[in-house]
C-alpha positions in Angstrom: 103.9 95.6 111.6 103.7 96.1 107.9 102.6 93.1 105.8 102.3 92.7 102.1 100.6 89.6 100.6 101.8 88.6 97.1 100.0 86.3 94.6 102.9 84.6 92.8 100.7 83.9 89.8 100.5 87.6 89.2 103.8 88.9 90.6 107.3 87.7 89.9 109.9 87.6 92.7 113.6 88.0 92.0 116.7 87.9 94.3 119.5 90.4 93.7 123.0 90.3 95.0 125.9 92.9 94.6 129.0 92.9 96.8 128.9 96.7 96.4 125.9 97.3 98.7 123.1 99.8 98.3 120.4 101.3 100.5 116.9 100.0 100.0 116.0 103.2 98.0 119.0 102.7 95.7 118.1 99.1 95.2 114.6 100.1 94.2 115.9 102.7 91.7 118.4 100.1 90.3 115.9 97.3 89.9 112.7 99.3 89.3 110.9 96.8 91.5 107.4 97.6 92.8 108.4 96.2 96.2 111.9 95.5 97.5 112.8 94.1 100.9 116.1 93.2 102.6 117.5 89.7 102.0 119.3 87.3 104.4 122.4 87.5 106.5 125.8 88.5 105.2 129.4 88.6 106.3 131.7 91.6 106.8 133.0 91.4 103.3 129.3 91.7 102.1 129.3 88.1 100.9 126.2 86.1 101.6 126.3 84.0 104.8 124.0 81.4 103.0 123.4 80.4 99.5 121.8 82.9 97.1 120.4 82.1 93.6 120.0 85.2 91.5 118.7 84.6 87.9 120.1 81.1 88.1 123.6 82.1 89.3 124.8 80.8 92.7 126.5 83.0 95.3 127.6 82.3 98.8 128.5 79.0 100.5 127.0 75.7 99.3 126.5 74.7 102.9 126.1 76.6 106.2 124.8 74.6 109.1 123.2 77.8 110.6 120.9 78.2 107.6 117.5 76.5 108.3 115.1 77.5 105.5 115.1 78.9 101.9 112.8 81.1 99.9 112.6 79.9 96.2 110.9 81.5 93.2 110.5 81.4 89.5 110.9 77.7 88.4 113.5 76.9 85.7 112.5 75.7 82.3 111.1 72.2 82.6 109.9 72.7 86.1 106.9 74.9 85.4 104.7 72.5 87.2 106.2 73.5 90.5 104.8 76.4 92.7 105.9 79.8 91.3 107.3 80.6 94.8 107.7 78.5 97.9 109.5 78.2 101.3 111.4 75.0 102.2 112.9 73.5 105.3 116.6 72.7 104.4 116.4 69.6 106.5 113.4 68.2 104.5 114.0 65.3 102.1 114.8 66.5 98.5 115.6 70.1 99.6 118.8 70.2 97.4 116.8 69.0 94.3 114.1 71.7 94.9 116.8 74.4 95.0 118.1 73.3 91.6 114.6 73.7 90.1 114.4 77.4 90.7 116.0 80.5 89.2 115.7 82.6 92.4 116.5 81.7 96.0 117.8 82.9 99.3 118.7 80.9 102.5 118.2 82.3 106.0 117.4 81.4 109.6 115.7 80.7 111.9 112.4 79.1 110.7 109.8 81.1 112.7 106.9 78.7 112.0 107.3 75.3 110.4 104.6 73.3 108.5 103.5 71.8 111.8 102.9 75.3 113.2 105.8 75.0 115.6 108.0 78.0 116.5 111.5 76.9 115.6 113.4 79.3 117.8 114.3 79.4 121.4 113.1 82.2 123.8 115.5 85.1 124.3 115.4 88.7 125.5 116.9 90.3 122.4 114.5 92.6 120.7 115.0 94.2 117.3 113.3 95.2 114.1 112.3 92.1 112.2 111.9 91.0 108.6 110.2 87.8 107.6 109.0 86.0 104.4 106.1 83.6 104.8 103.8 81.4 102.8 100.2 80.5 103.5 98.3 77.3 102.7 97.0 78.8 99.4 100.6 79.5 98.2 100.5 83.3 98.7 103.8 84.9 99.8 104.0 87.5 102.5 106.7 90.0 103.3 106.5 91.3 106.8 108.5 93.9 108.7 108.1 95.4 112.2 108.5 99.2 112.6 109.7 99.0 116.2 112.5 96.9 117.8 109.8 95.2 119.9 109.8 91.5 119.1 112.3 88.8 120.1 112.4 86.1 117.4 110.5 83.7 119.6 107.8 86.3 120.4 107.6 87.2 116.7 106.9 83.5 115.7 104.2 83.3 118.4 102.7 86.5 117.3 102.4 85.3 113.7 100.5 82.2 115.0 97.9 84.5 116.4 97.2 86.3 113.1 94.1 85.2 111.1 96.3 83.6 108.4 96.7 79.8 107.8 100.5 79.8 107.5 102.4 77.0 105.9 105.8 78.3 106.9 107.5 81.6 108.0 111.3 82.3 107.7 113.2 85.1 109.4 115.4 87.3 107.2 118.0 89.7 108.4 116.8 92.3 110.9 117.7 95.2 113.1 119.0 98.1 111.1 119.0 95.8 108.0 115.2 95.5 108.2 114.3 97.6 105.2 111.4 97.8 102.7 110.3 100.1 99.9 107.2 99.9 97.8 105.8 102.1 95.0 102.5 101.1 93.4 100.2 103.7 91.8 100.1 106.6 94.2 101.1 104.6 97.2 104.7 105.1 98.5 106.3 103.5 101.6 109.9 103.3 102.7 111.3 102.0 106.0 114.7 101.4 107.4 115.1 99.7 110.8 116.8 101.0 113.9 120.2 99.7 115.1 120.1 97.4 118.1 121.3 99.0 121.3 124.0 96.4 122.0 125.2 96.2 118.4 128.5 98.1 118.2 130.3 97.7 114.9 131.7 99.9 112.2 130.2 97.3 109.8 126.7 98.6 110.6 127.6 102.2 111.3 126.1 103.9 108.2 122.5 105.1 108.3 120.6 103.8 106.5 122.6 100.6 106.3 123.5 99.4 102.8 122.5 95.9 101.8 124.2 93.5 99.4 121.1 91.4 98.8 117.4 92.1 98.4 114.2 90.5 97.1 112.3 92.4 94.4 108.7 92.0 93.4 107.5 92.8 89.8 104.2 92.6 88.0 104.0 89.7 85.5 103.2 90.5 82.0 104.1 94.2 82.5 100.6 94.9 83.9 
């Protein structure tokens, strides 16, 4: 597993969407982000399966009952008192109002760990590469990927509980061959694209590496 911890007081996080998809390397070149990771689920026309907020513009359906949580970042003007980045449960009271307070956002499912520390996904036998975004009790944001198609979602949630981190919430993002991450910081370089699932047969996911319509980018604040 590869894990990056982000302090949102020092790093800005932005959501990008383009119906003409790109590989993770192409997204990094286009955005010039220090770190870029795959976003949430999408449909066969490369439209988002859940709501996306990119620089204040909304994409995707306003409602999708399958979406359970949302990553939010960069409060709008007048909401600077809110956390610079946060994860929310879409069933919690005031979730819609919280969405409207942020310039960046992305819905996904399932919630791997909720604020009570419960794994919010049923056991299964389906193993794949995984991508997750998580928040700890100090407000730090984590991007995590697995380099092997080892975990089921249920096992992934339980594994996160064993790590020496006091999580507030963890949300699954798209996975399998869509698990992708690229980072460039100083002399450090890392790029990863996940493997296709053995039972996944579709021309939609046939290209290698898979191209993505949405990603999350991380940028230093203040140009530092």
